NUFIRO-751970 format. One record per residue (C-alpha): residue in three letters; y, x, z. Coordinates in steps of 0.5 Angstrom, whole numbers, plus 2048, in hexadecimal, padded with zeros to 3 digits. Layout:
ALAYXZ/...
***
This chain:
MET847891848/SER84389484E/PHE84689B84D/ASN84D89884D/LEU84B894854/TYR84889A856/ASP84E89F855/ILE852899858/ALA84E89985E/SER84E8A085F/SER8558A185E/GLY85689B863/ILE85289E868/TYR8558A5868/SER85C8A2869/SER85A89D86E/SER8578A3872/GLN85D8A7871/LEU8618A1874/LEU85C8A187A/GLN85D8A887B/THR8658A887B/ALA8658A2880/SER8608A5884/LYS8648AB885/ASN86A8A7887/ILE8668A488C/ALA8638AA88F/ASN86A8AD88F/VAL86E8A7892/ASN86F8AC899/THR8708B2895/GLU8788B4896/GLY87B8B6890/TYR8768B288B/VAL8798AF885/ARG8758A9883/GLU8728AA87C/ARG8718A5876/THR86C8A6870/GLU86E8A286A/PHE86B8A2863/SER86D8A185C/THR86B89B857/MET86489B855/ILE86389F84E/ASP85D89F84A/ASN85989B84F/GLN85B8A1855/VAL8608A085A/GLY8658A585A/ARG8668AB85E/GLY8678A9865/GLU86D8AD868/THR86E8AD870/TYR8758AF873/ARG8798AE879/LEU87D8A887B/LEU8838AC87C/ASN88A8AA87C/GLU88E8B087C/PHE8958AD87E/ALA8928A9884/GLN88F8B0886/LYS8958B4885/GLN8998AE889/LEU8948AE88E/ASN8958B688F/ARG89C8B5890/ASP89C8B0895/THR8968B4899/SER89B8BA899/SER8A18B589C/LYS89C8B28A1/THR8998B88A4/PHE8A08BB8A4/PHE8A28B68A9/ASP89C8B68AC/GLN89C8BD8AE/PHE8A48BD8B0/VAL8A38B78B4/THR89D8B98B8/GLU8A18C08BA/ALA8A88BC8BB/ASN8A58B78C0/ARG8A28BC8C4/VAL8A98C08C5/ASP8AD8B98C5/THR8A88B78CB/LEU8A98BD8CF/PHE8B18BE8CE/SER8B28B68D0/GLU8AE8B78D6/GLU8B28B78DC/SER8AF8BD8E0/ASN8B18C18DA/SER8B88BE8D9/LEU8BD8C48D9/SER8C38BF8DB/THR8BF8BE8E2/GLY8C08C68E3/ILE8C78C68E1/ASN8C98C08E5/SER8C58C38EB/PHE8C88CA8EA/PHE8D08C88EA/SER8CE8C28EF/ASN8CD8C88F4/ILE8D38CC8F2/GLN8D78C68F3/GLU8D48C58FA/SER8D58CD8FB/LEU8DD8CB8FA/ASN8DD8C7901/GLN8DA8CD905/PRO8DB8D3901/SER8D88D7907/SER8D28D3908/VAL8CB8D3905/ALA8CD8CF8FF/ARG8CE8D68FB/SER8C68D78FC/LEU8C58D08F9/VAL8C98D28F3/MET8C58D88F2/THR8BE8D58F3/ASP8C18CF8EE/ALA8C38D58E9/GLN8BC8D88E9/ASN8B98D18E8/LEU8BE8D08E2/ILE8BB8D68DF/ASP8B48D58E0/GLN8B58CE8DD/MET8B88D18D7/ASP8B38D68D6/ARG8AD8D08D7/LEU8B18CC8D1/SER8B18D28CD/GLY8AA8D48CF/ILE8A88CE8CC/VAL8AC8CF8C5/VAL8A98D68C5/ASP8A28D48C6/GLN8A38CE8C1/GLN8A58D48BC/SER89F8D88BD/VAL89B8D28BC/VAL89F8D18B5/ASN89E8D88B3/GLU8968D78B5/GLN8958D18B1/LEU89A8D48AB/GLU8958DA8AA/ILE88F8D58AA/PHE8928D08A5/SER8948D68A1/ASP88D8D98A1/GLU88A8D289F/ALA88F8D1899/ASN88D8D8897/ASN8868D6897/LEU8878CF893/ILE88C8D388E/GLN8868D888D/ASN8818D388C/ILE8858CF887/SER8858D5883/ASP87E8D6883/LEU87C8CF882/ASN8818CF87C/ASN87D8D5879/LYS8768D287A/ILE8798CB876/ALA87C8CF871/ALA8758D3870/VAL8728CC86E/ASP8788C886B/GLY8768C6864/THR86E8C8865/SER8688C3866/GLN8698C586E/GLU86F8C286E/SER86D8BB870/GLY8688BD876/SER86E8C1879/SER8728BB87C/SER8718BE883/LEU8758C4881/TYR87B8BF87F/ASN87A8BC886/GLU87A8C288A/ARG8808C4886/ASP8848BE888/LYS8818BE88F/ALA8848C5890/ILE88B8C388D/ARG88B8BC891/ASP88A8C1897/LEU88F8C6895/SER8948C0894/GLU8938BF89C/LEU8968C589D/ILE89B8C6898/ASP89E8C1893/VAL89B8C388C/GLU89B8C1885/THR8968C287F/LEU8968C3878/ASP8908C3873/GLY88F8CA870/PRO88A8CC86B/ASN8838CB86B/GLY8838C6870/SER8878CA875/LYS88C8C887A/GLN8928CC87C/VAL8958CA883/TYR89C8CB885/MET8A08CA88B/GLY8A58C488B/THR8AA8CA88C/GLY8A88CC885/GLN8A48D3886/ALA89E8D4883/LEU8978D4887/VAL8928D4882/MET8938D687B/GLU88F8D7875/ASN8898DC874/GLY8888DB87B/THR88E8DF87E/PHE8918DC884/ASN8968DD88A/LEU8958DD891/PHE8998DC898/SER89B8E189D/MET89E8E18A4/THR8A38E68A5/GLY8A98E78AA/ASP8AF8EB8A8/PRO8B28ED8AC/ASP8B08E98B2/PRO8A88EA8B2/ASN8A78E48B6/PHE8AB8DF8B1/LYS8A68DE8AC/GLN8A88DD8A5/LEU8A48DA89F/LYS8A48DE899/LEU8A08DE892/ASP89D8E4890/VAL89E8E5889/ASN8988E8885/GLY8948EA88B/GLY89A8ED88F/LYS89C8F2889/ALA8A38EE888/VAL8A88ED88D/PRO8A68E7891/LEU8AA8E088F/GLU8AD8DD895/LEU8AC8D5895/ASP8B18CF897/VAL8AD8CD89D/ASP8B18C689C/LYS8AD8C4896/LEU8A68C7899/LYS8A48C089C/GLY89C8C089E/LYS89A8C38A5/ILE89D8CA8A4/GLY8A48C78A2/GLY8A38C28A8/LEU8A28C88AD/LEU8A88CC8AA/ALA8AD8C68AA/PHE8AB8C58B1/ARG8AD8CC8B3/ASP8B38CC8AF/ASP8B68C58B1/ILE8B38C58B8/LEU8B18CC8BB/ILE8B68D08B9/PRO8BC8CC8BB/ALA8B98CA8C1/GLN8B88D28C3/ASN8BF8D48C0/GLN8C38CE8C4/LEU8BF8D08CB/GLY8C18D78CA/GLN8C88D58C8/MET8C98D18CE/GLY8C68D68D3/LEU8CA8DB8D0/ALA8D18D78D0/LEU8CF8D58D7/ALA8CE8DC8DA/ASP8D48DF8D6/THR8D98DA8D8/PHE8D68DA8E0/ASN8D68E28E0/GLN8DD8E28DD/GLN8E08DD8E2/ASN8DC8E08E8/HIS8E08E78E6/LEU8E78E38E7/GLY8E58E18EE/MET8E38E58F5/ASP8DD8E58F8/ALA8DB8E48FF/ASP8DB8EB901/GLY8E38EB8FF/ASN8E18EF8F8/LEU8E28EC8F1/GLY8DD8E88EE/GLY8D78EB8EA/ASP8D28E98E5/ILE8CD8E38E7/PHE8C98E38E1/ASN8C78E98DD/ILE8C98E88D5/PRO8C38EB8D1/GLU8C48F08CC/VAL8BF8EF8C6/GLN8BC8F48C0/ALA8BE8F28B9/PHE8B88F18B4/ALA8B98F68AE/TYR8B78F48A7/GLN8B18F78A4/ALA8B68F989E/ASN8BA8FD8A2/THR8BB9048A0/GLY8BE9078A6/ASN8BB9088AD/GLY8C19048B1/SER8C09008B6/MET8C48FA8BA/THR8C58F68C0/ALA8C98F08C2/THR8CB8EC8C8/VAL8D18E78C9/GLU8D78EB8CA/ALA8DA8E98D1/GLY8DE8E38D1/LYS8DC8E18CA/GLY8D68DD8CC/ASN8DA8D68CA/GLU8DA8D98C3/LEU8D38DA8C2/PRO8D08D58BD/ALA8C98D38BD/SER8C78D78B7/ASP8C48DE8B5/PHE8C78E38B1/ILE8C68E88AC/VAL8CB8EE8AD/LYS8CC8F28A7/TYR8CE8FA8A7/SER8D38F98A1/ASP8D78FF8A1/THR8D89058A6/ASN8DA9028AD/GLU8DA8FB8AA/VAL8D58F58AB/GLU8D58EE8A8/ILE8D28E98AD/TYR8CF8E38AA/PRO8CD8DD8AE/ILE8C68DA8AB/ASP8C38D38AC/ASN8BD8D18AE/LYS8B98D38A8/GLY8BC8DA8A8/GLU8C18D88A2/MET8C88DB8A3/ILE8CD8D58A5/LYS8D28D38A0/ASP8DA8D18A0/ALA8DD8CB89E/ASN8DE8CF897/GLY8D68D0896/ASN8D78D8898/ASN8D38DC89D/LEU8D78DB8A4/PHE8D88E28A7/THR8DC8E78AB/THR8DE8EE8A9/ALA8DF8F28AF/SER8E08F98B1/VAL8DB8FE8B5/ASP8DE9038BA/PRO8DB9098B7/ALA8DB90C8BE/THR8D79078C2/GLY8D49038BC/LYS8D78FD8BF/VAL8D98F68BB/ASN8DD8F28C0/SER8E48EE8C0/GLN8E78F58C3/ASN8E78F88BC/ASN8E78F28B8/THR8ED8EE8BB/GLY8EE8E78B9/LEU8E78E68B5/ASP8E18E18B6/LEU8DC8E68B8/PHE8D88DF8BB/GLY8D88E28C2/LEU8D38E88C0/GLU8D48EF8C2/LEU8D08F48BE/THR8CE8FB8BF/LEU8CC9008BA/ASP8C89068BB/VAL8CD90B8B9/SER8C89118B9/SER8C490D8B3/THR8C99098B0/PRO8C69048AA/ASN8C79058A3/ILE8CC90189F/ASP8C98FA89E/ASP8C48FB8A3/GLN8C38F48A7/PHE8C18F28AE/MET8BF8EB8B1/VAL8C28E98B7/LYS8BE8E48BB/LEU8C28E48C2/ASN8C28DD8C4/SER8BA8DC8C3/GLN8B98E28C6/ALA8BE8E18CC/SER8BB8DA8CD/THR8B58DE8D1/SER8B88E48D4/LEU8BE8E18D8/GLU8BE8E48DF/LEU8C28E48E5/ALA8C68EA8E6/THR8C68E98EE/ASN8C28E58F3/ARG8C88E68F8/PRO8CB8DF8FA/GLU8D18E38FC/ASP8D28E58F5/ILE8D58DF8F3/ALA8DC8DF8F3/LEU8DF8D98F5/ALA8E68DB8F8/SER8EC8DD8F3/PRO8EE8E58F4/VAL8F58E28F4/ARG8F98DD8F9/THR9008DA8F9/ALA9058D88FE/ASN90B8D58FF/ASP9108D8903/ILE9118D590A/ASN9188D5909/ASN9198D1903/THR91D8CB903/GLY91C8C98FC/ALA9178C48F9/ALA9138C98F5/SER90C8CC8F6/ILE9088D18F3/SER9018D08F0/ALA8FB8D38F2/GLY8FB8D88EC/THR8F68D98E7/VAL8F28DF8E6/SER8F18E28DE/ASP8EF8E98DF/VAL8ED8ED8E5/SER8EC8F48E1/ASN8F28F68E5/PHE8F08F48EC/THR8EC8F88F0/ASP8E68F68F4/THR8EA8F58FB/PRO8ED8F28F7/SER8F58F38F6/LEU8F98F28F0/GLN8FA8F98EE/LEU9028F88F0/SER9068FD8F5/THR9058F88FA/GLY8FF8F48F8/SER9048ED8F7/LEU9098EA8F4/THR90F8E68F6/LEU9138E18F1/THR91A8DF8F4/LYS91F8DA8F1/SER9268DE8F0/ALA92B8DC8F6/GLU9308DE8F1/ASN92E8DB8EA/PRO92A8D48EB/ASP9278D58E5/MET9248DC8E6/TYR91E8DF8EA/THR91C8E68EB/LEU9158E98ED/SER9148EE8F2/ASP90E8F38F4/GLY9118F48FA/THR9148FB8F8/ASN9178F98F1/THR91A8F38EF/THR91B8F08E7/ASP9218EE8E4/PRO9238E78E5/PHE91F8E28E0/ALA91F8DB8DE/ILE9188D68DF/ASP9188D08DA/SER9188C98DD/SER9108C98DD/GLY9108CF8E2/LYS9098D18DF/ASN9068D88DE/VAL90C8DC8E2/ILE9098E38E1/GLN9098E18D9/GLN9108DF8D9/ALA9128E58DD/GLU90F8E98D7/THR9128E58D2/ALA9198E68D5/GLY9178EE8D5/VAL9188EF8DD/LEU9118F08DF/ASP9118F78DD/ASP9168F88E3/ILE9108F78E8/THR90A8F98E4/THR9078FD8DE/PHE9028F78DD/SER9038F18D8/ALA9038EA8DB/GLU8FC8EA8D8/GLU8FA8F18DB/ILE8FC8EE8E2/GLY8F78E98E1/PHE8FA8E38E5/ASP9008DE8E4/PHE9028D88E8/ASN9078D28E7/ILE90D8D08EB/GLU90D8C88EC/GLY9138C48EE/THR91A8C78EF/PRO91B8CD8F4/ALA9218CE8F8/LEU9268D48F7/GLY9238DA8FA/ASP91C8D68FB/SER9168DB8FA/PHE90F8DB8F8/THR9098E08F9/ILE9038E28F6/GLU8FE8E78F9/ALA8F78EA8FA/ASN8F38E48FD/ALA8F08E9902/ASP8EB8E6907/GLY8EB8DF903/PHE8E48DD904/ASP8E68D6905/ASP8E98D68FE/ASN8E58D28F9/ARG8EA8D28F3/ASN8E68D68EF/GLY8E08D28F1/GLN8E38CC8EE/LEU8E48D08E7/LEU8DD8D28E8/SER8DB8CA8E9/ASP8DF8C88E3/ILE8DB8CC8DE/GLN8D68C68DE/ASN8DB8C28DB/SER8DE8C78D6/ASN8DD8C78CF/ILE8DA8CE8CF/VAL8D48CD8C9/ARG8D68CE8C2/GLN8D38C98BD/ASN8D58CB8B6/VAL8D58D28B3/VAL8DB8D08AF/GLY8E18CF8B4/ASN8E28D28BB/ALA8E78CD8BD/SER8E78C98C4/ASN8E48C38C0/ASN8DE8C78BE/HIS8DB8C78C5/LYS8D78C38CA/THR8D58C48D1/LEU8CF8C68D3/ASN8CC8BF8D4/GLN8CF8BC8CE/SER8CB8C28CA/TYR8C58C18CD/THR8C58BA8CD/GLY8C68BB8C5/LEU8C08C08C5/VAL8BC8BB8C8/SER8BF8B58C4/ASP8BE8B98BD/ILE8B78BA8BE/GLY8B58B38C0/VAL8B98B18BA/ILE8B68B68B5/THR8AF8B48B8/HIS8B08AC8B7/GLN8B38AD8B0/ALA8AC8B18AE/GLN8A88AC8B1/THR8AC8A68AD/SER8AB8AA8A7/GLY8A48AC8A9/ALA8A28A58A9/ALA8A58A38A3/PHE8A18A989F/THR89B8A78A3/ALA89B8A08A0/LEU89D8A3899/ALA8978A8899/GLU8928A289B/GLN89589E895/SER8948A4891/GLU88D8A6894/ALA88B89E893/TRP88D89F88B/TYR88A8A588A/GLU8838A388D/SER88389C889/LEU8838A0883/SER87F8A6885/GLY87B8A488B/VAL8748A288B/ASN87489A88C/LEU86D89988F/ASP86D89188D/GLU86F893886/GLU86A898885/ALA864894888/ALA86688F883/ASN86689487E/LEU85F896880/LEU85C88F87F/ARG85F88F878/PHE85D895876/GLN856894879/GLN85688D875/SER85889186F/TYR853896870/ALA84D891871/ALA85088D86A/SER84F894866/ALA848895869/GLN84688E867/VAL84988F860/LEU845896860/SER83F892862/THR84088D85D/ALA841892857/ARG83A89585A/SER83788F859/ILE83988D852/PHE838894850/ASP830893853/THR83088D84F/LEU832890849/LEU82D89584A/SER82789084B/ALA82988C845/ALA829893841/ARG822894843/
***
């Protein structure tokens, strides 16, 4: 009997000792990050021996995977909101408001209309420079944030690569002890691997599968494999193709020996996904829209200034310099061709807030694809890539509306280097908007160059007896004007006369030649155009109505023989008609909203466009804050659930210590009793 008691006591002491060691280990690692609570259990006693004890980690894999998923979502929004809040705050500050600069600029133009010859012109030029500086400051904020994003992406991708490699190494170590006597003592390897997977989930969304020999296979939420069997793994790389400053996250398969896989950034999650989403949803749209507004304003203002007469009596010139940017060639191009891009003069209102991919599709032919903020080609209503096929002038390499009449070229003028044309299917990326947002400049500093006056003027003959009057006239083209300016007609003026013989007919005269009589419809509008339609304009000029570049209306009913004159506006310095048209640009819809459709209802004013930009940034940021709060709550719930299952509870472990200590003491007492009985038996045998 004493032998049975001795065996039972010895086994009980051993098992209690194991239990005490497990509880002590749990308590000692209460503050160890990633530690999973352990438990030792024994099978039923057989042949007076407590069954073999087994120590295992208290891990619920479902809770662990849910925690990893919620962690990825939480860190995604944490990163996004952190970055977006900074930009939202900067753009919403009154001192940074582009609308303030726009309003001040046009307010001074309006002021100059009252006194065209005064120093008000100087204030216009000052505000023009201030507006450019303000746009450059806002764009600089975006550019700085893009640099920060690139730096963080490099850091996070390096961290992810280190974790991926560490997980693979730990898989190998675990596989080496799996199924051996050393397995039970290798829980730290499992904890370390789980911790690495948890850390990786903070950077990207991950999923895990059980592999052979205790290993874990790790996949991205998008499906690509990161850690596979036999210690193989893939790593991230940051590349910029074709724009080296636009970093793209790719996955190098098999150590870069295979073609890198592009990743769906919409599904990345984690800190890396948050950074990419912030760049794609806020930074790129902001940069493109700022550049678009600047280019639309500069081009529209220049074109209207061309149609006026400056303070020196010359035709107006450029007030703003429209930048020309170099297109980025893709690394896969097989040719050495290059390309530049700018806004085609007079087409700034056709430029969308988009980047473009230009493909050299055939000899002297290109395809222009607008792309979205993520670099993907924009689709039409049928799901097909939206693009325009355009011809290239073989002599100049130009692609513009002059050799592509009626096509939507998105306001672009492209120039290919004719000395080294691309190969077929070579592609280029045009980032006109984003590059222009920090490169707008004034073309002149002379206030006198603002063309407030109109180069033509009209007058009713002093002897008219009717109730009609001639409109001030509108100028649409000055290409056939000289710098004096004169109208490129024999006398530099035209006279419209209502026929005395035929009450429904009119004639036009240049002082030397007179047209045949022609009718003017009841609206009295666009008399020059109506003369061309009647086929009589050739009697006095070789120019068409469009080439003459001006027109006028007759308002009211003239008497027989009444005449009206239109002529060059010599010495018209107190004239502000073109200045009024310059001022009207503020309320004109000159900023294109969507790539699809170039109709007038697809445009907004400068202030509307900027307000929309600031509003979009605020809405996106607020939505991210709301979603972030929800996912933070989910992550906290998952963390609490996981810790309740796998975390160390000091109260529970303290209770276990007392229980196991009592068990140990009881077993020791049994051993002492068995020894006493054995000694008594030995004494009786003597």
